C-alpha positions in Angstrom: 35.9 -26.8 -41.6 33.2 -28.9 -43.0 32.9 -30.8 -39.4 32.0 -27.3 -37.6 29.6 -26.7 -40.2 28.0 -30.1 -39.7 28.1 -29.7 -35.9 26.2 -26.6 -35.6 23.6 -27.4 -38.1 22.8 -30.2 -36.0 22.9 -29.0 -32.7 20.5 -30.4 -29.9 17.3 -29.0 -29.5 16.9 -26.5 -26.6 13.8 -26.5 -24.2 11.9 -23.9 -26.0 11.8 -26.2 -29.4 10.8 -29.2 -27.6 8.2 -27.1 -25.5 6.8 -26.2 -29.7 7.2 -30.0 -30.5 4.2 -31.7 -30.7 5.5 -34.7 -29.1 5.8 -32.5 -25.6 2.7 -32.1 -23.4 -0.9 -32.6 -24.6 -0.3 -34.3 -27.9 -3.8 -33.7 -29.9 -5.9 -36.5 -30.0 -6.6 -38.2 -33.2 -10.4 -36.9 -33.8 -9.3 -33.2 -34.1 -6.8 -30.9 -35.2 -6.0 -28.1 -33.2 -3.5 -25.1 -33.8 -3.7 -21.9 -32.5 -3.1 -18.7 -34.6 -0.7 -17.4 -32.3 1.7 -20.1 -31.7 4.0 -20.5 -34.6 5.0 -23.8 -36.0 8.7 -25.0 -35.3 10.8 -23.5 -38.0 14.6 -24.8 -38.8 17.0 -23.5 -37.0 19.5 -20.8 -39.1 21.4 -18.1 -38.6 19.9 -16.3 -41.3 16.3 -16.5 -40.5 16.7 -15.8 -36.6 18.2 -12.5 -37.2 15.8 -11.3 -39.7 11.8 -11.6 -39.3 9.2 -13.9 -38.0 7.6 -16.1 -40.2 3.9 -15.8 -40.7 1.9 -17.3 -38.1 -0.1 -20.7 -39.4 -3.4 -20.5 -40.8 -6.2 -21.5 -37.8 -7.3 -24.9 -38.1 -11.1 -26.1 -37.0 -11.9 -28.5 -34.2 -13.5 -31.6 -34.6 -16.2 -33.1 -32.2 -15.0 -36.3 -29.9 -17.1 -39.0 -29.0 -19.3 -39.1 -26.1 -18.6 -40.6 -23.1 -21.2 -43.1 -23.1 -19.8 -44.2 -26.5 -16.2 -44.9 -25.4 -15.2 -48.1 -22.8 -14.8 -47.1 -18.9 -11.0 -47.6 -19.3 -10.9 -45.3 -22.0 -12.7 -42.1 -20.7 -9.8 -40.6 -18.5 -7.9 -40.0 -21.6 -10.9 -38.9 -23.4 -11.9 -36.5 -20.7 -8.3 -35.2 -20.6 -9.0 -34.5 -24.3 -12.3 -33.0 -24.1 -10.5 -30.7 -21.7 -7.6 -29.6 -23.9 -10.5 -28.4 -26.8 -12.2 -26.0 -24.0 -9.2 -24.7 -23.2 -9.1 -22.7 -26.5 -10.7 -19.5 -26.7 -12.5 -17.7 -29.5 -13.3 -14.4 -30.5 -16.9 -13.7 -29.7 -17.1 -10.0 -30.9 -18.5 -11.5 -34.2 -21.0 -13.8 -33.9 -20.1 -15.6 -37.2 -16.5 -16.4 -36.8 -15.9 -20.1 -35.8 -19.4 -20.7 -35.3 -18.6 -24.2 -35.8 -16.0 -24.6 -33.4 -17.6 -22.6 -30.8 -20.7 -24.9 -31.0 -17.9 -28.0 -30.4 -16.5 -26.5 -27.4 -20.5 -25.6 -26.1 -21.1 -29.2 -26.7 -18.2 -30.5 -25.1 -18.3 -28.2 -21.8 -22.1 -29.8 -21.3 -21.0 -33.2 -22.0 -18.0 -32.3 -19.3 -20.6 -31.4 -16.6 -22.3 -34.3 -16.8 -19.8 -36.9 -16.3 -18.2 -35.0 -13.5 -21.8 -35.3 -11.5 -22.0 -39.2 -12.6 -19.1 -39.8 -10.7 -15.6 -39.5 -9.5 -12.3 -38.3 -11.2 -8.8 -39.1 -11.0 -6.5 -36.4 -9.1 -4.9 -35.7 -12.9 -8.4 -35.0 -14.5 -9.0 -32.6 -11.3 -5.6 -30.9 -11.8 -5.8 -30.5 -15.7 -9.7 -29.1 -15.3 -8.7 -26.4 -12.9 -6.1 -25.7 -15.4 -9.2 -25.5 -18.1 -11.2 -23.6 -16.1 -8.4 -21.1 -15.1 -7.8 -20.7 -18.6 -11.2 -19.8 -19.7 -12.4 -17.2 -16.7 -9.2 -16.0 -15.4 -8.6 -13.1 -17.9 -8.0 -9.3 -18.1 -11.5 -7.2 -17.7 -12.5 -4.9 -20.0 -12.3 -1.0 -19.4 -15.2 0.0 -17.1 -18.0 1.6 -19.1 -17.2 5.1 -17.9 -13.8 4.7 -19.0 -14.9 3.5 -23.0 -17.2 6.4 -22.9 -15.1 9.1 -21.2 -17.9 10.1 -19.0 -17.4 11.4 -15.3 -16.2 8.9 -12.9 -17.8 10.4 -10.6 -21.0 9.4 -12.2 -23.8 7.5 -10.4 -23.4 3.7 -11.0 -26.7 2.8 -11.0 -27.1 4.8 -14.4 -24.5 2.6 -16.0 -25.7 -0.1 -18.6 -24.2 -3.2 -17.3 -21.5 -4.7 -20.0 -22.7 -8.1 -20.8 -19.9 -10.2 -21.6 -20.1 -11.7 -25.6 -18.2 -15.1 -24.2 -21.3 -15.6 -21.9 -22.0 -18.8 -23.6 -18.8 -20.3 -22.5 -18.3 -18.6 -19.7 -21.6 -19.6 -18.0 -20.5 -23.4 -18.9 -17.2 -23.2 -17.4 -18.5 -21.8 -14.0 -21.4 -24.4 -13.9 -18.3 -27.4 -14.4 -16.5 -25.2 -11.4 -19.8 -24.9 -9.5 -20.5 -29.3 -10.0 -16.6 -29.5 -8.5 -16.7 -27.4 -5.4 -20.5 -27.8 -4.4 -20.8 -31.5 -3.9 -20.1 -32.8 -0.5 -18.5 -36.2 -2.1 -15.6 -33.8 -3.2 -12.5 -35.0 -1.3 -11.1 -31.7 0.2 -7.8 -32.4 0.9 -7.0 -33.6 -2.9 -9.0 -30.5 -4.6 -7.1 -27.8 -2.0 -4.0 -28.6 -4.1 -5.7 -26.6 -7.4 -8.1 -24.7 -5.5 -5.3 -22.8 -3.7 -4.8 -19.1 -2.6 -3.8 -17.9 -6.2 -7.0 -19.6 -7.5 -9.1 -17.6 -5.5 -7.2 -14.2 -5.2 -8.0 -14.6 -9.3 -11.7 -15.4 -8.4 -11.9 -12.4 -5.9 -10.2 -10.0 -9.0 -13.2 -11.2 -11.2 -15.8 -9.6 -8.9 -15.0 -6.2 -10.6 -16.5 -7.8 -13.8 -19.4 -5.7 -14.8 -21.7 -8.2 -16.1 -24.2 -9.2 -12.7 -24.5 -12.8 -14.1 -21.1 -13.4 -13.5 -21.0 -11.8 -10.5 -23.5 -13.7 -9.1 -21.9 -17.2 -9.9 -18.7 -16.2 -8.4 -20.9 -15.2 -5.2 -22.3 -18.7 -4.9 -18.7 -20.1 -6.1 -16.5 -17.6 -3.2 -19.5 -18.9 -0.7 -19.0 -22.5 -1.4 -15.3 -22.5 -1.5 -15.1 -20.7 2.1 -17.6 -23.1 3.6 -15.8 -26.0 2.0 -12.3 -25.2 2.4 -11.3 -24.0 5.9 -8.0 -23.1 5.4 -8.5 -20.8 3.0 -11.2 -18.7 5.2 -8.7 -16.1 6.7 -7.5 -15.4 3.1 -10.7 -15.0 1.9 -11.5 -12.6 4.8 -8.2 -10.7 4.0 -8.8 -10.3 0.3 -12.4 -8.6 1.2 -11.0 -6.2 3.3 -8.2 -5.4 0.6 -10.9 -4.7 -1.8 -12.9 -2.7 0.6 -10.0 -0.9 1.7 -9.0 0.1 -2.3 -12.7 0.9 -2.7 -13.4 3.3 0.2 -9.3 5.1 0.6 -9.0 5.0 -3.6 -11.2 4.8 -6.1 -15.0 4.4 -5.1 -15.4 2.4 -8.3 -16.2 -1.5 -7.8 -18.8 -3.2 -8.9 -18.9 -6.4 -6.9 -18.9 -4.5 -3.3 -22.9 -6.0 -3.3 -22.0 -9.4 -3.8 -19.1 -9.7 -1.2 -21.6 -8.2 1.3 -23.8 -11.0 0.9 -21.1 -13.6 1.1 -20.4 -11.7 4.6 -23.6 -11.6 5.9 -23.8 -15.2 5.8 -20.4 -15.6 7.5 -20.8 -12.9 9.9 -24.1 -15.0 10.8 -21.7 -17.9 11.5 -19.2 -16.3 13.9 -18.9 -17.8 17.2 -19.4 -16.1 20.5 -17.1 -14.2 22.2 -16.7 -12.4 19.0 -12.8 -12.1 17.7 -11.2 -9.0 18.1 -10.5 -9.8 14.4 -14.0 -9.2 13.6 -15.0 -6.2 15.2 -11.5 -4.5 13.7 -13.1 -5.2 10.4 -16.5 -4.1 11.4 -14.7 -1.2 12.3 -12.0 -0.3 9.7 -14.2 -1.8 6.8 -17.6 -2.2 7.2 -18.2 1.3 8.9 -16.3 3.1 6.2 -18.1 1.9 3.5 -20.8 4.2 4.1 -18.7 7.2 3.2 -18.5 6.1 -0.8 -21.4 8.0 -3.2 -22.7 4.9 -4.8 -23.6 3.6 -1.4 -27.4 3.0 -2.7 -25.8 0.3 -4.8 -24.7 -1.9 -1.9 -27.0 -0.2 1.1 -29.0 -3.0 1.6 -26.4 -6.0 2.0 -24.4 -3.6 4.0 -27.0 -3.1 6.6 -27.6 -6.6 7.2 -23.9 -7.0 7.7 -23.7 -4.4 10.4 -27.1 -5.3 11.9 -25.8 -8.9 11.9 -22.7 -7.5 14.1 -25.4 -5.6 16.5 -27.8 -8.9 17.1 -24.5 -11.1 17.6 -22.8 -8.2 20.4 -25.2 -5.9 21.5 -22.2 -4.1 23.1 -21.4 -3.0 19.5 -24.5 -1.2 19.2 -22.8 2.3 20.5 -19.8 1.8 18.2 -21.8 1.1 15.2 -24.3 4.0 16.2 -21.5 6.3 16.7 -19.7 5.4 13.0 -23.1 6.4 11.3 -22.9 9.9 12.9 -19.2 10.2 11.9 -20.2 9.7 8.1 -23.5 10.8 8.4 -24.6 12.9 5.0 -25.0 16.6 5.0 -26.2 17.8 1.3 -27.3 14.3 0.1 -30.8 13.9 1.2 -31.4 10.3 -0.3 -28.0 8.6 1.1 -29.8 10.4 4.4 -32.9 8.3 4.4 -31.1 5.3 4.0 -29.0 6.2 7.2 -32.1 6.6 8.8 -33.6 3.0 7.7 -30.5 1.4 8.6 -30.6 3.7 12.3 -33.8 1.8 12.8 -32.7 -1.5 12.3 -29.4 -1.2 14.7 -31.7 0.7 17.4 -33.9 -2.2 17.6 -31.5 -4.6 18.0 -29.9 -2.3 20.4 -30.3 -2.8 24.8 -30.5 -0.3 26.9 -27.2 0.7 28.5 -25.6 0.7 24.8 -28.5 3.2 24.1 -28.1 5.2 27.0 -24.0 5.7 25.7 -24.9 7.1 22.5 -28.4 9.2 23.0 -27.2 12.5 23.2 -25.8 12.6 19.8 -28.0 10.6 18.1 -31.0 12.6 19.0 -29.1 15.7 18.2 -28.5 14.3 14.5 -32.0 13.3 14.6 -33.5 16.7 15.6 -31.7 18.1 12.6 -33.1 15.8 10.3 -36.9 16.3 12.1 -36.0 20.5 10.9 -34.9 19.2 7.0 -36.4 21.0 4.6 -36.6 17.9 2.4 -39.8 16.1 3.5 -38.5 12.4 3.2 -36.0 13.0 5.5 -38.1 15.1 8.1 -40.8 12.0 7.4 -38.4 8.7 7.7 -36.9 10.3 10.9 -40.4 10.6 12.4 -41.0 6.9 11.7 -38.4 6.1 14.2 -41.6 6.7 16.8 -43.3 3.8 14.5 -41.1 1.1 16.3 -42.5 0.0 19.6 -38.7 -1.2 20.9 -37.6 2.4 19.7 -40.3 4.3 21.6 -39.7 1.8 24.7 -36.0 3.5 24.5 -37.4 7.3 24.5 -39.8 6.8 27.0 -37.2 5.4 29.5 -34.9 8.1 28.4 -37.6 10.9 27.8 -35.7 13.7 30.4 -32.9 13.6 28.5 -34.3 13.4 24.7 -37.3 15.5 24.9 -35.4 18.5 25.4 -32.9 17.8 22.8 -36.1 17.1 19.8 -38.6 19.9 21.5 -37.9 22.8 19.4 -37.8 20.8 16.0 -41.3 19.1 17.1 -42.4 22.5 17.7 -41.1 24.3 14.4 -42.6 21.5 12.4 -46.3 21.8 13.6 -45.9 26.0 13.4 -44.0 26.1 9.9 -43.4 22.7 8.1 -44.3 23.2 4.5 -45.5 19.6 4.4 -48.8 18.5 5.6 -47.6 15.0 6.4 -44.3 16.0 8.5 -47.1 18.6 10.1 -49.2 15.8 11.2 -46.8 13.2 12.4 -45.1 16.5 14.5 -47.9 16.7 16.2 -49.0 13.1 16.9 -45.5 12.9 18.4 -45.8 15.6 20.8 -49.3 14.4 21.8 -47.5 10.9 22.6 -44.8 12.9 24.9 -47.4 15.0 26.6 -49.5 11.6 27.3 -46.2 9.9 28.4 -45.1 12.7 30.8 -47.4 16.1 31.0 -44.8 17.7 33.8 -41.9 17.1 31.5 -43.7 18.3 28.4 -45.1 21.6 29.9 -41.0 22.3 31.3 -39.8 21.9 27.6 -43.1 24.1 26.2 -41.6 26.6 29.1 -38.3 26.3 28.2 -39.1 26.5 24.5 -41.3 29.9 24.8 -38.7 31.6 27.2 -36.0 30.6 24.0 -38.5 32.2 21.9 -39.2 35.1 24.0 -35.7 35.6 24.3 -34.2 35.5 20.7 -37.5 37.7 19.5 -36.1 40.5 22.3 -32.3 39.8 20.5 -33.5 40.2 17.1 -35.9 43.4 18.1 -32.4 44.6 19.7 -30.4 43.9 16.6 -33.1 45.9 14.6 -33.0 48.6 16.5 -29.5 49.3 16.5 -29.6 48.9 12.4 -32.2 51.7 13.1 -30.2 53.7 15.1 -27.0 53.4 12.8 -29.4 54.3 9.7 -30.7 57.3 11.6 -26.8 58.1 11.8 -25.7 57.8 8.8 -28.8 59.9 7.7 -27.9 62.7 10.3 -24.1 62.7 8.9 -25.3 63.2 5.5 -27.7 65.9 6.3 -25.0 68.1 8.6 -22.4 67.7 6.0 -19.6 64.9 7.1 -19.4 65.5 10.7 -18.5 62.4 12.3 -21.0 60.9 15.3 -19.8 58.1 17.7 -22.7 55.6 18.0 -23.1 54.0 21.3 -25.1 50.9 21.8 
């Protein structure tokens, strides 16, 4: 019995025990003592303690600064680099500025030293691996709830009116991002080695961070992802697919994402580098991702970047102009005037890159929509649609196809000159009528005559309608007068 008790008391340590032992993994350097409050110290194993309650965590100890790289001999700098990475792997609570202020400053200074060190020369593979681990521990984290989730406000509210959330840990995060940039950007970085650590998982986590509300962080993420796309060719299809998935989720599920504008900026540069003839994959991306991005309400936040990407496609391959114009018409806003003004601006940019053959394919549905915009009671919509005639390339396209376009828009121009409440719209409509009259007097006269005939006919129809109502009123009066006798009314 005594031998059994002795054997159970001196059991072989398990793998979990070994992981908690300071002999395994990183050994804390002699210049500092580090301990996480969340990590319990190894406890002697006994049946009584394992079945009751957990021991209280040990107190948080302080971090002591390490010597600078210049103060140690060259052969000791790699171990020192690893020790400094260990200091930078610890997180601090930034919700309270006074808490651990000394340790926070030590970490900040250590990050600055690491940035200077990797700029001065190459680092070994082991150091690269541990550095990427440290960077991942710092930047890959759960993002705080969106502002509308915290305040309980309507999630459909305008995101432009939201106050951006500024991460209190930014003094450390910024330096970690600077370290990552210094690692990814330099031309002397060995891509074959770096891609072992900057892998698909790393890139996927980077893409997830684009939903942060902090605009400073999104700006760094934009630069880093763009550099990764340019340097690591093996990741290019994966990055495009990841951006695709974010767009799909945004358009068809949430309509809430903070980084759409930054992702579109990256794509603008990527599209600019597409080789010709354009791959079918890229055309499908335009049709399935970029054009549907015109649908969500918060388009004003990212419309400038979206329009740039769409125009890049048309400039690369003019045959896509018809697809783009019809896509815009499909998602054209009906009740949102501000969004309509944005669409008209983008439409002008697309038409400026459109060739005559492609223009002829879409001009009929296009100018039917323009005609409705010309008659908009919102003066900015009407005015912006009239500004299309200020573009010389568009005027040339319209002049070449005036026999089709003028009959579509003539009625709208005439109504504006007759009755639009805004003087600027009235004046611009008159100028465009004069332009068409000088361009083709016979066509203008024909459209004028057709318009007058339609007006006369509609006036006649209105008079007939009023006449029927009068006869109906008279018949009702007659019925009441004779005491309820039914009369048949003939038209």
